[in-house]
Steps between C-alpha positions, in 0.01 A plus 500: 500500500165693505414780262191730494374786284193721526256486207312807615575697179403215267175457315604164354773244573719294275687220681780314325658203688797318355642203701758245384394227743357448849167564672285794409192626682285797387203615695258787511390678810759775507392838655630775273838345443690227325721283721742215447677258733785377290709211628783365294771231516830570653732587212209537262354796312383790715155600368426842372189691619402809299183709510442797277208732548607790277178456296141411584593132453718360775753248380641229729793284378646221715777298324848375524825633337592337169769251586624199304680322781420129509582476870218703627250328738131582526374238745441758778354778281154588635325812404171619644346802330189682609308737268247761602129462452315780330731568204439378148782243474697317229726209618774346286695205651796329337652210690758245395418219745339448837163561656270794461205555729268792422203623703365797301122502537489826701688697232352722225651290221529593134743241372714213648775338293693201647791346316643210705781280362457204727333423831163564660251785483211541744297812415188605694284777352195449722339837587278763354648611165489878446518475117567261208847356507717237332736233633771352277715210625771352280816302515609152596319495838486157665178561695254786483192559717281809439198591714258754356202683655149373428379859515672569159427382149787266402639393163796257521721350230800262522727410211845362424676185631258462790478198731187447710228770520253497787229767490233547773226759471523570125324341206710366207404661170716359224852617557425727797314512829239758623254557779145630454596839642729567202195584280347726771580847614784544751880473514663236272823309543684347207754224586752368250750223582762428229806281485623170637300496823508163661177529670248775547207532736248776457253554790211741538416591857 
């Protein structure tokens, strides 16, 4: 099913995505609206799509009903969500298991929080940041790849039960990584990865 809502009244956007398992894709590039293509397994949980613009902050929630049935299947659950460029945006993703692919570099980000129980995360933030923002990734992610824009100052930290760490484009400084632009004027990005991540790759492009 496909859902859409106009963001014309909003000055800011808060997006909250809660998915039990499956494949999740979140992109920027929307033109004055939020949209979602929500495919779900036969006999599974029908996703909820809610958008509230009663205040200056538009609030998008995409989630699933609370259900304790052990017989539910999520293999066919595939959500693609597109968010509008031009609004100051907070994104909060909670996902039990699966694969999350995010392409968010065109958005006016303020904060991104990803909590993934198990699976893979590929997050691309390459673009021209409009302001300082932070990215927090935590959980038992099996594989995590984050690509950051070289046009921003970057400070990255990783802690917890981590496996391999591969960093390209940042200088290691003790327990953290930075690029030269972090000490200069301009937008700053702070990345924090916490938890039992099997492998993490941080790229600057």
